[in-house]
Structure formats: structure tokens, C-alpha cells
C-alpha positions as CSV (number, residue, x, y, z in Angstrom):
1,M,-11.1,22.0,8.8
2,T,-8.0,20.1,7.7
3,T,-6.8,19.0,4.3
4,T,-4.7,16.0,5.5
5,P,-6.2,12.6,5.5
6,D,-7.1,10.9,8.7
7,A,-4.6,8.0,9.2
8,A,-7.2,5.8,11.0
9,E,-9.6,6.2,8.0
10,E,-7.1,6.1,5.2
11,A,-6.7,2.7,3.5
12,H,-3.1,1.8,2.7
13,Q,-2.5,0.7,-0.8
14,F,0.4,-0.7,-2.8
15,T,1.1,-0.6,-6.5
16,I,2.9,-3.4,-8.5
17,T,5.9,-1.7,-10.3
18,H,7.9,-4.7,-11.7
19,P,7.8,-4.2,-15.4
20,F,7.2,-7.9,-16.2
21,H,4.6,-8.8,-13.6
22,P,1.2,-9.4,-15.1
23,L,-0.5,-7.0,-12.7
24,V,2.0,-4.1,-13.3
25,H,0.5,-0.6,-12.6
26,Q,-2.4,-2.0,-10.6
27,S,-3.1,-1.0,-7.0
28,F,-4.4,-3.1,-4.2
29,A,-5.6,-2.5,-0.7
30,L,-3.0,-3.6,2.0
31,L,-4.8,-6.0,4.3
32,E,-1.9,-6.7,6.7
33,R,1.6,-5.4,7.4
34,R,4.3,-7.3,9.2
35,H,7.8,-6.2,10.1
36,A,10.5,-8.9,10.4
37,W,13.2,-7.3,12.6
38,G,15.9,-9.8,11.5
39,E,15.5,-9.0,7.8
């Protein structure tokens, strides 16, 4: 038995934190993640 979530099953989410954004404090599922090495 383990208490840590399985990374393969865990859905990644992000939360809008900008105070003036209309969706502030709302969380959404992350559908895709990309990494730009030059940035």
C-alpha cells in the first residue's frame, strides 16, 4: 500500500493566479506540455 499518487494516473492541473484575469483561482486540466529549450 502507498499513499503517494501514481504519476501515470495523476492528471496535471494548473491554476490561474493573475489577480486581474477573469478566471483567477480556477483550475484546469493540463492537456499538453511543451518545453522550448531556447526560452
